[in-house]
N, C-alpha and C positions, 0 to 999 in steps of 0.2 A: 327933850328926849334924854337928857343926862340922867335923871333919876331912874328911868326905865333901863338904860344901858348899865348903870351901876348895879341895879338889882339883878339883871340877867347875867352879869359877869362876876357876881360875888362868889366867894368861897363858901359862904353859908348855903347858897343855892345848890352848889355842887354836893355838899354833904347831905342836904335834904333829898336831892334826887337819888343819890346812891342808897340812902335809907329806904326810899320808896322801891327801888329795884330789888333790894334785899327782901323787903316785905312781900312784894309780888311773887318773887321766886319761892319764898317759904309758903305763902298761902296757896300758890298754884301747885306746889308739890303735894301738899296735904289734900287738895281738892281732887287730885288724880284718882284717889281711892274711890270716889263717888261718881265722877263723871268721865274719867279716862283722859289720856294724853291729848288726843286730837281736840276735844272740846275745851280742855284747859288752855291749850295753846291759842285757840281762837278767842277765848273769853278774856284771858289775862294778859296775853303777850301780843296779840294782833289787834288789839282794840285801843281806842282813845280814852274811853271811860268804862267803868264797870261798877256794879254793886255787889259787894261780897256779903253773904249771909252768915253772920256769926250767931248761930242759933236762930232766934226770931228777930235779931237786930240787924237791919240793913246798914252797911257801911259803904258809902260812896268812895271810890278810889280812882286815881288816874290810871289808865291802861299803860302797859309798858311802851307802847308805840309813842304815846304823848310824852312820857318821861324821857325816852331816848331822843326825841326831837328837841326838847328843851335842853337836855344835856349837851346836844350838839351845838346849840346856840351858845350855851354857857362856856363851852370849851373854845369856841371860835372867838368870843368876845374877851373872856377873862384869861384864857391860856395862850392865845396867839395875837390877837389884834392889840390888846392893851398891855401886853408883856413888854418890859423894857428890852430894847434891842442892844446887843453887845455880846462879846465873847463870854462874859460871865453867865449869860442866860441862853447861850446857843444850844446846849444840851437839853435844857428844859423846853425850849421852843421846838426842837426836833421831836422830843418825846410827845408833846401835845399834838403835833401834826400827825404822828403815828396813831395816837388814840382817836383823833377825829377820823382818820382814814379807816380805823377799825370799826367805826359805827356804820360805814357805808355798806359793807356786806350784808348786815342784817336787814337794812332797808331794801336793798336790791333783791335779796332772797324773798322777802315778804311780798314783793310786788311781782317778780318775774319767775321765781323758781317753781318747778313742777317736780313732784315726787311720786314714785310708783314702784312697780316691780314687774319682773318677768319670770315666770316659772317654766322650767324646761326639764324634760326627761332626756336621757342620753339619746342622741340622734335627732332631737327636735331643734328647730331654728325659729327665730322670730326677729322681726324688724320693728316691732311695736312694744310698748310697755303700758301697763294699766295702773290706775290710781288705786290706793288702798281704801279710800273713803268715798270718793265722788262717783256718781252714777250718770249714765247717759242713755237716752233712747236712740237706737240705731235702726234705720230702715234700709234694707239691702235690696238692690235691684240687680237681677242677673242679666248682664249684657251679652252673654254667650261667649264662647271661645275662652272660658276660664276667667273672664273679666267681670267685675261687679262695680256698681256705683252705690255709695253710701250717703245717706242723709242723717245727720245726728242733731239731737237736741240736748244741750247741756243741762245739768241738774237744776241750775237757776231757773230754767224755763218752766219747770213743773213742780219744784219743791214746795211752792205755796198752794198747790192745787190739792188740798186735803179736804176731807168731808165731801159734801156734794158739789163743791166748786170744781171747775175744769178750765183748762187752757187749751188753745188751739195751736197746733204745729202745722204750718202750711209752707213747706219749702217749695220753691219753683222747680218744676220738672216732674212732680208727682201727680198722678191722675185723681188723687183724693186728698182730703184734709184729715188731720188726726186730732182727736180730742183726748186729752190726758187728764185723768182725775183720780180722786181717792188715793192719793199718794201716801204710802206708809214707809217710814224710815227703816223699820224692821218688821218683817212679816213672815208668814208661812202659808203654804197652800194646803187647804183641807177639803175633803169631800163633804158634801152636804148630806147628813144622815136623815133618815125618815122622821125622826122626832126632834130635829134640831133646826132652829131658825137662824140662818146665817145673818150676821150683823151687816154684811155688805152684799152687793149683788152676786148672784150665782151664775157662772159662765160654764156651760158644758158640765154641770154637776159639781163644780169646785168653786171655792171662793177664797179670798184673801183674809186671813185672820191677823189683826195687829198684834205685835209682840212688844214686850218692854224693851226699850232701847238699851243696848249693851254699852257699858262704859268703854269697851274697846271698839271704836268706830268701825274698824275693818271687819268685825264679826257680824255687823248688822247686814241683813239681806233685805233690800228694798223691794217694794212691789207697788203696782198701780193698775188701774183699769184703762182701757183704750177703746176708742170707737173711731172707725174710719168712715168717712162720708164721701162717696164718689162725686166728682165734680160734674159728671155726665149721668143724669138720672137720679142722683141723690140716694143711692142704695147705701144702707148702713150695715156695718159688721162690728160686733162687740167682741172684745177679747180681754185677756188678763195677762199682764207681764210680771214676771217674778225674776229677781236677780240670780237665782240659783237654778233656773230652768235649764234642762239639758239641751233643748231645741227651741229656737225662737217661734213665735206665733206667726202663721202665714195667712195672707189674705190675697184674693185675686181681684184685679181691677184693670180695666182697659185691655183685657186679653193677656195680661202678664201676672205672674205671681211674685209677691213681695214678702220678705221676711222682716218681722218687727220684733226686736228684742230689747230687754233692759239689761245692761251690762256695766261693768266698771268702766269709767272714762278712760279712753285709750289715747296714747300720744305716739307719734312716729319717731323712730330712731334713724339717724342718717347712715346707719350701717346695720348689718345683720349679724346676730350672735347665734352660733350653733354650739350646742353642748356635746362635746366628744366623750368626756369622762368626768364623773363626779367621784371625788376621793374623800373618804371619811376615816379618820383615825380615832380609835377609842382608847380610853385610859386602860392600863393593864387590869385584867380580871373584873372590870365593871363595864356595864353597858352605858357608858357616858362618853360623848364625843370629846376628844382632845383637840381636834382641829378638823376642818373640812374645807375643801376648795374645789374649784371647777376648772377643768381644762377645756377652753372654748376656742373656736376659730372666729375671727372677726373679718367680715367681708365688706369692703368699702372701696368705691371707685374701681371696681373690677379686680382688685387684688385681695388676697386672703392671707392672714397671718395668725399664728397660734399665740394665745395669751393664757396665762394662768391667773385666775382671780381667787384670792384668798381673803380671809377676814381683815388682814392688815395691808393687803396689796390690791387696791381697786384698779379698775381699768378707767383711764381718762382719755376721751377722744371726742372731737367735734362738739365740745361744750357739755358733754354728759360724763357723769361719774357713776361707774357700775361697781357696786359692793357685793361681796358674798354675805347674804343675809341669813338664810336658813335652809333647811332641807326637810324631806319627809318621804313617805309617811313615818312618823316618829316610832310607832310600835310595829314596824314591818318585820316579819320573820326573815331569817337569812335567805338570800337569793332573790328577794323581792326587788324589782327595779325601784330606784330612788330618784326623786326629782330634786332639782336645785333651784332655790329661789334667790334671784339676784335683785337687790334694791338698785333703782335707777334714779338719779337726781340730775335735773337740768337746772344748773345754778350758774349764771354768768359771773358771779363773784366768788367762785369756788376757791381760788387761790389768793383772794384779797387779804384774808386774815393772816396768811403767812407773810405777805409783803408788809402788812402793817406791823406785825411783831418784829420783823427785821428792822424797820424804821425805829420802833420803840427801843429795841436793843441798842441800836447805834446811838440814839439820844441819851439813854441812860449811861452808856459807856463813856460818852463825851463828858457828861455831867460829873460822874464819879471819878473819872480820870483827872479832871481839873481839881476836884476836891483832894484827891490823893497827892497831886503835885504840890498843892498849897501846903498840905500837911508835911510833906517831905521837906519843903523849903523852910517852913517854920521850925521844924526839928533841927535842920542844919544850922539855922541862925542861932537857935538856943544853945547848941553845943559849941 
């Protein structure tokens, strides 16, 4: 194993890995113009391998995830395990430990983090946030007394059901099964004209028309077709789900009415945010925002506290980080109610980069302080 260990711990490998990271960052930045940030992140940085198209020439490359894993092994072997122990290398050792620790947040975020947003008008409150890109099919059953029960299918369950193929969604507790098909990443609903043949099935006089996929994934509006089949009697009901529909599609089965909708994937928050006041400051004499912030109340565990969320002062609570992201409508005339969009990130390693940088700073301080002391002593001896 010695040749393998020597190769994995070599300084040359470190240089090659850093060159690959720089190359992937450069190529990914250029590719954002054509495919958008979300797709670039998935293809270049969340992958093990990829093929970059330089014109008509395919170039195989390692993905950033693979490069980071190998870099972690390289730092562990070459920068920590094989490093000579002693006071002379103590600062270098601490620095390498901090760099290794800095790699963990990226891995943890890639596996466990969830990102989304919540949009509120003044007076609104919410205890859920929704994804920017991911979709889900939600079936809502009214239990009476203001209570509902939901059954959800994540995007992975139907994203491959394009064309004439379909998938079955059959959660226990429903009196019918659901068939999902003809999924479109970006679509719009159009009425079928008298002289126009719809490329997809027509439901109640309308159909889904596929649209070119936007480079900004959050601007795509998904759509698909749905068929419910009663478990008792086998009655079928055909419907159409569109992500921008004002009201969900409803179906009756077993003496109850159910609402079925396609919406952005939602995640619960361990607290409730209520927007009390949205504040926007414009630059003098121009209609351009200088700063904007949200005065909210956070209710958790029966207690309520006021919090001000601005662009540089997020709310951190219960493992979530809430940032001031945007506002709108952008072209609203004076007096129009404005909404505030808060970005929400669930990242267990949110503070890890700060801790890693502190460790790195301590290690570098130790190393350069030792160098400085040696220089001072040598100058004193020379004089």
